VEXDREN-2710 file (C-alpha; in Angstrom, 1 decimal):
% VEXDREN-2710
k/r/px/py/pz
1/UNK/65.0/2.9/16.3
2/UNK/62.1/1.3/14.4
3/UNK/59.2/-0.5/15.9
4/UNK/60.8/-3.9/15.4
5/UNK/63.9/-2.7/17.2
6/UNK/62.2/-1.6/20.4
7/UNK/64.0/-3.0/23.4
8/UNK/62.2/-5.5/25.6
9/UNK/62.1/-2.8/28.4
10/UNK/60.4/-0.3/26.1
11/UNK/57.9/-2.9/24.9
12/UNK/57.1/-3.8/28.5
13/UNK/56.6/-0.2/29.5
14/UNK/54.6/0.7/26.4
15/UNK/52.3/-2.3/27.0
16/UNK/51.9/-1.3/30.7
17/UNK/51.0/2.4/29.7
18/UNK/48.4/1.3/27.2
19/UNK/46.7/-1.2/29.4
20/UNK/46.7/1.3/32.3
21/UNK/45.2/4.0/30.1
22/UNK/42.5/1.5/28.8
23/UNK/41.6/0.8/32.5
24/UNK/41.6/4.4/33.8
25/UNK/41.1/6.7/30.8
26/UNK/43.7/9.0/32.4
27/UNK/47.3/9.9/31.5
28/UNK/49.7/7.4/33.0
29/UNK/52.8/8.4/35.0
30/UNK/55.9/6.5/36.3
31/UNK/54.6/6.3/39.9
32/UNK/51.4/4.7/38.7
33/UNK/53.3/2.0/36.7
34/UNK/55.5/1.2/39.7
35/UNK/52.6/1.0/42.2
36/UNK/49.8/-0.7/40.2
37/UNK/51.6/-2.4/37.3
38/UNK/54.6/-3.6/39.3
39/UNK/57.1/-2.4/36.8
40/UNK/60.5/-3.4/38.4
41/UNK/62.5/-0.3/37.3
42/UNK/63.2/2.9/39.0
43/UNK/60.9/5.9/38.5
44/UNK/63.8/7.7/36.7
45/UNK/64.3/4.8/34.3
46/UNK/60.6/4.6/33.5
47/UNK/60.4/8.3/32.9
48/UNK/63.4/8.2/30.6
49/UNK/61.9/5.3/28.6
50/UNK/58.5/7.0/28.4
51/UNK/60.2/10.1/27.1
52/UNK/62.0/8.1/24.4
53/UNK/58.8/6.3/23.5
54/UNK/57.2/9.8/23.1
55/UNK/60.0/10.9/20.8
56/UNK/59.5/7.8/18.7
57/UNK/55.7/8.6/18.4
58/UNK/54.3/5.8/20.5
59/UNK/53.2/8.0/23.4
60/UNK/51.8/11.5/23.7
61/UNK/51.8/14.0/26.6
62/UNK/48.5/15.9/26.6
63/UNK/49.7/18.4/29.1
64/UNK/53.2/19.5/30.3
65/UNK/52.7/18.2/33.8
66/UNK/50.6/15.2/32.9
67/UNK/51.6/11.6/32.3
68/UNK/51.5/10.0/28.9
69/UNK/48.8/8.5/26.8
70/UNK/49.1/6.1/23.8
71/UNK/49.3/7.5/20.3
72/UNK/47.6/5.8/17.4
73/UNK/51.1/4.4/16.5
74/UNK/51.3/3.0/20.0
75/UNK/47.9/1.3/19.8
76/UNK/48.9/-0.1/16.4
77/UNK/52.1/-1.6/17.7
78/UNK/50.2/-2.9/20.8
79/UNK/47.6/-4.7/18.6
80/UNK/50.2/-6.0/16.1
81/UNK/52.9/-7.1/18.6
82/UNK/52.1/-6.8/22.3
83/UNK/48.5/-7.9/22.8
84/UNK/47.9/-11.1/24.8
85/UNK/45.1/-13.5/24.2
86/UNK/42.0/-12.8/26.3
87/UNK/40.8/-16.0/27.9
88/UNK/37.1/-16.1/27.9
89/UNK/35.5/-17.6/31.0
90/UNK/33.5/-20.8/30.9
91/UNK/30.4/-18.7/31.5
92/UNK/31.1/-16.4/28.6
93/UNK/31.8/-19.3/26.2
94/UNK/28.6/-21.1/27.3
95/UNK/26.5/-17.9/26.9
96/UNK/27.8/-17.4/23.4
97/UNK/27.2/-21.0/22.2
98/UNK/23.8/-21.3/23.9
99/UNK/22.5/-18.0/22.6
100/UNK/23.6/-18.5/19.0
101/UNK/22.4/-22.1/18.8
102/UNK/19.0/-21.0/20.2
103/UNK/18.5/-18.9/17.0
104/UNK/18.1/-22.1/15.0
105/UNK/19.5/-21.8/11.5
106/UNK/18.1/-18.4/10.3
107/UNK/21.1/-16.2/9.4
108/UNK/19.3/-13.0/10.2
109/UNK/18.5/-14.1/13.7
110/UNK/22.0/-15.5/14.3
111/UNK/23.7/-12.3/13.2
112/UNK/21.4/-10.1/15.3
113/UNK/22.0/-12.3/18.3
114/UNK/25.8/-12.2/17.8
115/UNK/25.6/-8.4/17.5
116/UNK/23.6/-8.1/20.8
117/UNK/26.0/-10.4/22.6
118/UNK/29.0/-8.4/21.3
119/UNK/27.6/-5.2/22.6
120/UNK/26.5/-6.4/26.0
121/UNK/29.6/-8.4/26.7
122/UNK/32.1/-5.7/25.7
123/UNK/30.1/-2.5/26.5
124/UNK/30.8/-1.0/23.1
125/UNK/28.6/-0.4/20.1
126/UNK/28.2/-3.5/17.9
127/UNK/27.2/-3.9/14.3
128/UNK/26.2/-6.7/12.0
129/UNK/26.4/-6.4/8.2
130/UNK/25.1/-8.7/5.6
131/UNK/27.0/-8.4/2.3
132/UNK/25.5/-7.1/-0.9
133/UNK/24.5/-9.6/-3.4
134/UNK/24.7/-8.8/-7.1
135/UNK/21.5/-10.8/-7.9
136/UNK/19.4/-12.5/-5.2
137/UNK/16.7/-15.0/-5.9
138/UNK/14.3/-17.3/-4.0
139/UNK/14.9/-21.1/-4.2
140/UNK/11.7/-22.1/-2.4
141/UNK/8.4/-20.6/-1.2
142/UNK/6.1/-21.7/1.6
143/UNK/2.7/-20.1/2.4
144/UNK/1.2/-20.6/5.9
145/UNK/-2.4/-19.5/6.6
146/UNK/-2.4/-18.3/10.2
147/UNK/-5.8/-16.6/10.4
148/UNK/-8.8/-16.0/8.1
149/UNK/-7.1/-12.9/6.6
150/UNK/-3.5/-13.5/7.4
151/UNK/-0.7/-15.4/5.6
152/UNK/3.0/-15.9/6.4
153/UNK/5.1/-16.0/3.2
154/UNK/8.4/-17.9/3.8
155/UNK/11.2/-17.4/1.3
156/UNK/14.4/-19.5/1.3
157/UNK/16.9/-17.3/-0.5
158/UNK/19.6/-18.6/-2.8
159/UNK/22.1/-17.3/-0.2
160/UNK/20.7/-19.6/2.4
161/UNK/18.9/-16.8/4.3
162/UNK/15.3/-17.5/5.3
163/UNK/13.0/-14.5/5.1
164/UNK/9.4/-14.4/6.3
165/UNK/6.7/-11.7/5.7
166/UNK/3.2/-11.3/7.1
167/UNK/0.5/-10.6/4.5
168/UNK/-2.9/-9.2/5.5
169/UNK/-5.9/-9.2/3.1
170/UNK/-9.3/-7.6/3.2
171/UNK/-10.8/-10.8/1.7
172/UNK/-10.9/-14.1/3.7
173/UNK/-8.3/-16.7/2.6
174/UNK/-9.5/-20.3/2.2
175/UNK/-7.1/-23.0/3.2
176/UNK/-6.8/-24.3/-0.4
177/UNK/-5.9/-20.8/-1.6
178/UNK/-2.7/-20.9/0.5
179/UNK/-1.8/-24.3/-0.9
180/UNK/-2.4/-23.1/-4.5
181/UNK/-0.4/-19.9/-4.0
182/UNK/2.6/-21.8/-2.7
183/UNK/2.5/-24.2/-5.7
184/UNK/2.2/-21.3/-8.2
185/UNK/5.0/-19.3/-6.5
186/UNK/7.3/-22.3/-6.8
187/UNK/6.4/-22.7/-10.4
188/UNK/6.6/-19.0/-11.4
189/UNK/9.0/-17.2/-9.1
190/UNK/11.8/-19.5/-8.1
191/UNK/15.2/-18.3/-9.3
192/UNK/13.6/-15.1/-10.6
193/UNK/15.4/-11.8/-10.0
194/UNK/13.6/-8.6/-9.0
195/UNK/14.0/-7.3/-12.6
196/UNK/12.1/-10.3/-13.9
197/UNK/9.0/-9.7/-11.9
198/UNK/7.1/-8.2/-14.9
199/UNK/3.5/-7.5/-15.7
200/UNK/3.2/-10.5/-18.0
201/UNK/4.5/-12.8/-15.3
202/UNK/2.1/-11.4/-12.8
203/UNK/-0.8/-11.7/-15.2
204/UNK/0.0/-15.3/-15.8
205/UNK/0.1/-16.0/-12.1
206/UNK/-3.3/-14.3/-11.7
207/UNK/-4.7/-16.5/-14.4
208/UNK/-3.4/-19.7/-12.7
209/UNK/-4.8/-18.5/-9.3
210/UNK/-8.3/-18.1/-10.7
211/UNK/-10.7/-16.9/-8.1
212/UNK/-7.8/-16.3/-5.7
213/UNK/-6.1/-13.9/-8.1
214/UNK/-6.4/-11.1/-5.5
215/UNK/-3.5/-12.7/-3.6
216/UNK/-1.0/-12.3/-6.4
217/UNK/-0.6/-8.5/-6.0
218/UNK/0.3/-8.3/-2.2
219/UNK/2.4/-11.4/-2.4
220/UNK/4.4/-10.3/-5.4
221/UNK/5.0/-6.9/-3.8
222/UNK/6.5/-8.7/-0.7
223/UNK/8.7/-10.8/-3.0
224/UNK/10.0/-7.8/-4.9
225/UNK/10.7/-5.7/-1.7
226/UNK/12.6/-8.7/-0.2
227/UNK/14.8/-9.1/-3.3
228/UNK/15.6/-5.4/-3.7
229/UNK/16.2/-4.7/0.0
230/UNK/18.6/-7.7/0.1
231/UNK/20.5/-6.4/-2.9
232/UNK/21.2/-3.2/-1.1
233/UNK/22.8/-5.0/1.8
234/UNK/21.6/-4.8/5.4
235/UNK/23.3/-3.1/8.4
236/UNK/22.2/-3.1/12.0
237/UNK/23.6/-1.5/15.1
238/UNK/23.2/-2.4/18.8
239/UNK/24.2/-0.4/21.8
240/UNK/24.8/3.0/20.1
241/UNK/23.9/4.6/23.5
242/UNK/27.0/2.9/25.0
243/UNK/29.2/5.5/23.3
244/UNK/27.9/7.9/26.0
245/UNK/29.8/5.8/28.6
246/UNK/33.2/7.1/27.3
247/UNK/34.6/10.7/27.7
248/UNK/35.9/10.5/24.2
249/UNK/32.3/11.1/23.0
250/UNK/31.3/13.8/25.4
251/UNK/31.8/16.4/22.7
252/UNK/28.1/16.8/21.6
253/UNK/29.0/18.0/18.0
254/UNK/31.3/15.1/17.4
255/UNK/28.7/12.7/18.9
256/UNK/26.0/14.1/16.6
257/UNK/28.2/13.5/13.6
258/UNK/29.0/9.9/14.5
259/UNK/25.3/9.2/15.1
260/UNK/24.4/10.8/11.8
261/UNK/27.0/8.6/10.1
262/UNK/25.6/5.5/11.8
263/UNK/22.1/6.4/10.8
264/UNK/23.1/7.0/7.1
265/UNK/25.0/3.8/6.9
266/UNK/26.3/4.3/3.4
267/UNK/30.0/4.2/4.3
268/UNK/29.6/1.0/6.3
269/UNK/27.9/-0.7/3.4
270/UNK/30.7/0.4/1.0
271/UNK/33.2/-1.1/3.4
272/UNK/31.5/-4.4/3.7
273/UNK/31.2/-4.6/-0.1
274/UNK/35.0/-4.1/-0.4
275/UNK/35.7/-6.6/2.5
276/UNK/33.4/-9.2/1.0
277/UNK/35.0/-9.0/-2.5
278/UNK/38.5/-9.3/-0.9
279/UNK/37.6/-12.2/1.3
280/UNK/35.9/-14.2/-1.6
281/UNK/39.4/-14.2/-3.2
282/UNK/41.2/-15.3/0.0
283/UNK/42.0/-18.8/1.1
284/UNK/40.4/-18.3/4.6
285/UNK/38.4/-15.9/6.7
286/UNK/40.7/-15.9/9.7
287/UNK/41.6/-12.2/9.7
288/UNK/40.3/-9.7/12.2
289/UNK/40.4/-6.2/10.7
290/UNK/41.4/-3.5/13.2
291/UNK/41.1/0.2/12.1
292/UNK/42.6/2.6/14.6
293/UNK/41.9/6.4/14.7
294/UNK/43.0/8.0/11.4
295/UNK/43.2/4.6/9.7
296/UNK/39.4/5.0/9.4
297/UNK/38.8/6.9/6.2
298/UNK/35.7/8.5/7.8
299/UNK/37.2/11.7/9.3
300/UNK/34.8/11.8/12.3
301/UNK/36.1/8.4/13.5
302/UNK/39.6/9.7/14.1
303/UNK/39.2/9.1/17.9
304/UNK/37.6/5.7/17.4
305/UNK/38.5/2.1/16.6
306/UNK/36.5/-0.2/14.3
307/UNK/37.1/-3.9/14.6
308/UNK/35.5/-6.2/12.0
309/UNK/35.5/-9.8/11.1
310/UNK/33.8/-11.2/8.0
311/UNK/32.3/-14.7/8.4
312/UNK/32.3/-17.4/5.8
313/UNK/30.2/-20.5/6.0
314/UNK/30.2/-23.3/3.4
315/UNK/32.8/-21.4/1.3
316/UNK/30.7/-18.2/1.0
317/UNK/30.5/-14.9/2.9
318/UNK/27.4/-14.8/5.1
319/UNK/28.1/-11.5/7.0
320/UNK/30.3/-9.4/9.1
321/UNK/30.2/-8.5/12.8
322/UNK/32.1/-5.6/14.4
323/UNK/32.7/-3.3/17.3
324/UNK/32.9/0.5/17.4
325/UNK/34.5/2.2/20.4
326/UNK/37.2/4.6/21.5
327/UNK/40.8/4.0/20.6
328/UNK/41.2/3.4/24.3
329/UNK/39.6/0.0/23.8
330/UNK/40.1/-3.3/25.5
331/UNK/41.6/-4.8/22.3
332/UNK/42.4/-8.2/23.7
333/UNK/38.8/-8.9/24.9
334/UNK/37.1/-7.5/21.9
335/UNK/39.3/-9.4/19.4
336/UNK/38.8/-12.6/21.3
337/UNK/35.0/-12.0/21.5
338/UNK/34.7/-11.3/17.8
339/UNK/36.7/-14.4/17.0
340/UNK/34.5/-16.6/19.2
341/UNK/31.4/-15.1/17.8
342/UNK/32.3/-15.7/14.2
343/UNK/33.1/-19.3/15.0
344/UNK/29.8/-19.6/16.9
345/UNK/27.9/-18.2/13.8
346/UNK/29.5/-20.9/11.6
347/UNK/28.7/-23.5/14.2
348/UNK/25.1/-22.4/14.4
349/UNK/24.8/-22.6/10.6
350/UNK/26.0/-26.2/10.8
351/UNK/29.5/-25.4/9.5
352/UNK/31.3/-27.0/12.5
353/UNK/33.2/-23.8/13.2
354/UNK/33.3/-23.8/17.0
355/UNK/36.4/-25.0/18.8
356/UNK/37.3/-23.8/22.3
357/UNK/41.0/-24.7/21.7
358/UNK/41.4/-22.7/18.5
359/UNK/44.7/-20.9/17.9
360/UNK/44.8/-17.1/18.5
361/UNK/43.0/-15.0/15.9
362/UNK/45.0/-13.6/13.1
363/UNK/45.1/-9.8/13.0
364/UNK/45.6/-7.5/10.0
365/UNK/46.3/-3.8/9.8
366/UNK/43.2/-1.9/8.9
367/UNK/45.0/0.9/7.3
368/UNK/43.4/1.7/4.0
369/UNK/40.1/0.2/5.0
370/UNK/37.0/1.9/6.3
END
């Protein structure tokens, strides 16, 4: 019997076992299903069905006398075929919309706020990734003098991201120096890649700045660092300590490996690079990627699930938000949360993406992904 040929009774029992295990973290037996899940079959019938589901690979029995727990195949079938939409409360929807819109229109702030909300509202570890860019440039510079020796350099990137840097100098900065610096930056550095910030270009800027030439070196250094760091992609995590809430991560050696992987970040950046390229060729960005257990190519995540959604705004990829947690995850809630957050990001960016009455999110098998 294949997955598509599971009887309705088997589907019902499999769904009940998975949701009970998500709630309790313990193996599930027939008595528990009858008492707490109101399964309207006899204990013997439930045991027989669970035994067959185990033979088919959807359930596992950790100990001879214990109940059953879902296998990776069971979780995959649940996500693909059995999951029900999680209905967010009015309070949750309001919190999401208010928090994201309060971040104005700066992409960095919006992604970071979405990541914080995802972690706090699901109690899992959240991540926010901004895709790699093959060549990033600045389309507009602004220079704000905030103190006698302090400037704020504001850079509007070609991607739409707004970056700001504080610059401290040993020499006082007259008001007209800031104005001249902004004008020369817009004349000399707009649409210029990191590889084009050469010594001749800097010398020409110093000549134009005249007595304020001392500002060119620290400002150009900030511009260069901004361009190169963006090209490498940016990845942030929130709520890593929440992993300690789940017994799946009580193994100290395993937890150390996961934390080291999170700190290194390289594998996550490689993933978002692949996801971004694939999405740029797609017709829409409606797919939620779900990677369960061994579907994650990183071996240490074989007891974890990674859920990702890449967000497009104005026809381009602006970033990805995601959740890391145990395979015993509240999939319905997490997928709904990710879907609402991605729409909220588009809405906050002025893309009109938020709609409380949207159809359920599309899911895709994560196998062969991260």
